[in-house]
C-alpha positions as CSV (number, residue, x, y, z in Angstrom):
1,M,-25.7,10.4,-9.7
2,S,-24.9,13.4,-11.8
3,T,-21.2,12.7,-12.4
4,N,-19.4,9.4,-12.5
5,P,-16.1,9.3,-10.7
6,T,-13.3,8.0,-12.9
7,L,-10.8,5.4,-11.9
8,A,-7.8,4.6,-14.0
9,L,-5.1,1.9,-13.5
10,N,-1.9,2.6,-15.4
11,G,-3.8,5.1,-17.4
12,E,-6.5,2.6,-18.5
13,G,-10.0,3.9,-17.5
14,I,-12.3,1.6,-15.5
15,P,-15.8,3.0,-16.3
16,L,-18.1,1.5,-13.7
17,K,-21.6,2.7,-13.2
18,N,-22.6,4.0,-9.7
19,M,-19.0,3.6,-8.6
20,R,-18.3,3.8,-4.9
21,V,-14.7,4.1,-3.6
22,T,-13.9,3.6,0.1
23,V,-10.5,4.4,1.5
24,S,-9.3,2.8,4.7
25,M,-6.2,2.7,6.8
26,A,-5.3,0.3,9.6
27,F,-3.5,1.1,12.8
28,Q,-1.9,-2.1,14.2
29,D,-1.6,-2.4,17.9
30,K,-1.3,-5.3,20.4
31,D,-2.9,-5.6,23.8
32,Q,-0.3,-5.3,26.6
33,S,-2.6,-5.8,29.6
34,G,-2.0,-9.6,30.0
35,Q,-4.5,-10.8,32.5
36,T,-5.3,-7.3,34.0
37,S,-7.9,-4.8,33.1
38,S,-5.3,-2.3,31.8
39,T,-6.0,-0.7,28.4
40,A,-2.3,-0.5,27.5
41,K,-1.5,-1.1,23.8
42,A,1.8,-1.5,22.0
43,E,1.8,0.4,18.7
44,Q,2.9,-1.8,15.8
45,G,2.8,0.8,13.0
46,I,0.4,2.2,10.4
47,K,-0.4,-0.2,7.6
48,G,-0.8,0.7,4.0
49,K,-4.1,2.2,2.8
50,E,-6.7,0.3,0.9
51,L,-9.2,1.3,-1.7
52,R,-12.4,-0.8,-1.9
53,I,-14.1,-0.2,-5.2
54,S,-17.6,-1.3,-6.2
55,G,-19.7,-0.5,-9.2
56,E,-22.0,-2.0,-11.8
57,I,-21.2,-3.5,-15.2
58,G,-24.0,-4.1,-17.6
59,F,-24.4,-7.5,-19.2
60,S,-23.8,-5.8,-22.5
61,D,-20.3,-4.8,-21.4
62,I,-18.8,-8.2,-20.8
63,A,-15.4,-7.0,-22.2
64,L,-15.0,-4.7,-19.2
65,L,-15.8,-7.5,-16.7
66,K,-13.2,-9.7,-18.5
67,R,-10.6,-6.8,-18.5
68,I,-11.0,-6.2,-14.7
69,F,-10.3,-9.9,-14.0
70,E,-7.3,-9.8,-16.4
71,L,-5.9,-6.8,-14.6
72,A,-6.4,-8.5,-11.2
73,S,-4.6,-11.6,-12.2
74,A,-1.8,-10.0,-14.1
75,T,1.8,-10.5,-13.0
76,D,5.1,-8.8,-13.9
77,A,8.2,-10.4,-15.4
78,S,9.3,-11.7,-12.0
79,G,6.0,-13.4,-11.3
80,Q,4.8,-10.9,-8.7
81,R,1.4,-9.3,-8.8
82,Q,1.3,-6.4,-11.2
83,K,1.6,-3.0,-9.6
84,Y,-0.7,-0.2,-10.9
85,R,-0.5,3.6,-10.8
86,V,-3.9,4.6,-9.4
87,A,-5.7,7.7,-10.7
88,H,-8.9,8.7,-8.8
89,E,-9.7,11.9,-6.8
90,V,-10.0,10.0,-3.5
91,A,-6.7,8.2,-4.1
92,R,-5.0,11.6,-4.9
93,A,-6.5,13.1,-1.7
94,V,-4.8,10.6,0.5
95,S,-1.5,10.2,-1.5
96,F,-2.4,6.7,-2.7
97,R,-0.3,6.3,-5.8
98,E,0.6,2.7,-6.5
99,A,-1.3,-0.5,-5.7
100,T,-1.9,-4.2,-6.2
101,F,-5.1,-6.1,-6.2
102,T,-5.6,-8.0,-3.0
103,G,-8.4,-10.1,-1.5
104,N,-11.2,-11.1,-3.7
105,V,-12.7,-9.8,-7.0
106,D,-16.4,-10.5,-6.8
107,A,-19.0,-10.0,-9.5
108,P,-22.4,-11.3,-8.5
109,Q,-25.4,-10.8,-10.7
110,Q,-27.8,-8.1,-9.5
111,E,-31.4,-9.0,-8.7
112,G,-33.8,-7.2,-11.0
113,K,-31.1,-5.6,-13.1
114,M,-29.2,-6.7,-16.1
115,S,-25.8,-6.1,-14.5
116,W,-23.1,-7.4,-12.2
117,L,-22.0,-5.6,-9.1
118,I,-18.2,-5.9,-9.2
119,T,-16.2,-5.3,-6.0
120,F,-12.4,-5.4,-5.6
121,T,-9.7,-4.1,-3.3
122,L,-6.5,-2.3,-4.2
123,T,-3.8,-2.2,-1.5
124,E,-1.1,0.5,-1.4
125,H,2.2,-0.9,-2.7
126,V,4.8,1.4,-1.0
127,S,2.9,3.5,1.5
128,V,4.0,6.9,2.7
129,Q,4.5,5.3,6.1
130,E,6.9,2.7,4.6
131,K,8.9,5.5,3.0
132,R,9.1,7.4,6.3
133,E,10.2,4.3,8.2
134,A,12.9,3.5,5.6
135,R,14.3,7.1,6.0
136,A,14.1,6.9,9.8
137,S,15.7,3.4,10.0
138,G,19.0,4.9,8.7
139,K,19.1,3.0,5.4
140,T,19.9,6.3,3.7
141,T,22.5,7.2,6.4
142,A,24.5,4.0,5.7
143,T,25.0,5.1,2.1
144,K,26.0,8.7,3.2
145,Q,28.8,7.3,5.4
146,T,30.4,5.0,2.8
147,G,32.5,7.7,1.2
148,S,34.3,6.6,-2.0
149,G,35.0,3.0,-3.0
150,S,32.8,0.0,-3.7
151,A,29.4,0.1,-2.2
152,G,29.2,-3.7,-1.9
153,G,31.9,-4.2,0.8
154,R,31.0,-1.1,2.7
155,G,27.3,-1.9,2.7
156,Q,28.0,-5.1,4.6
157,A,30.1,-3.3,7.2
158,A,27.3,-0.7,7.7
159,G,24.8,-3.5,8.2
160,E,27.1,-5.4,10.6
161,S,27.7,-2.2,12.7
162,E,24.0,-1.6,12.9
163,E,23.4,-5.1,14.3
164,Q,26.0,-4.4,17.0
165,M,24.4,-1.3,18.3
166,T,22.9,-1.4,21.7
167,W,19.3,-0.5,22.2
168,F,20.3,3.0,23.6
169,E,22.5,3.7,20.6
170,R,19.8,2.5,18.1
171,K,16.8,4.1,19.7
172,V,18.2,7.3,21.2
173,L,21.7,8.3,19.8
174,K,21.1,7.3,16.2
175,P,17.9,9.3,15.7
176,V,19.5,12.4,17.3
177,N,22.6,11.9,15.1
178,D,20.4,11.6,12.0
179,A,18.4,14.7,12.9
180,L,21.7,16.7,13.2
181,E,22.9,15.7,9.7
């Protein structure tokens, strides 16, 4: 390879040799055919993107191997997995900005080479789809309608009124109303 693609997590470079980055996105659906031969599917949304990263780490660079495992197991102050800002040209191309480590971090020794082949997966933390769904669900609309006063009491009233909406109001009238605002 003539150039080595660069990956950085929270600004810290991860210099892997022969790095390969694969981006994927899952479309969830559920079979609706029952016992028939129909191909009907119920869409269940677009899931967050994943970056699968693999590359080599020479035996002489054991500090890098150790650091990747430290990053993967890091937690924030609340005990949740650490979120990382991801910098890589593939991530930038698909608007993949913030992620957590998921699945496995593997580093098997390479046959005939003095290196490990490390592989790990980063899963998008708040995907573009999640942001769109949050806007479409009316969470922002509830705050617009509160007016002046304390947000705590009014937030409950907005949540209660949303639960009392009929299917027609929630699925037809509310989206039209939100589009007009």
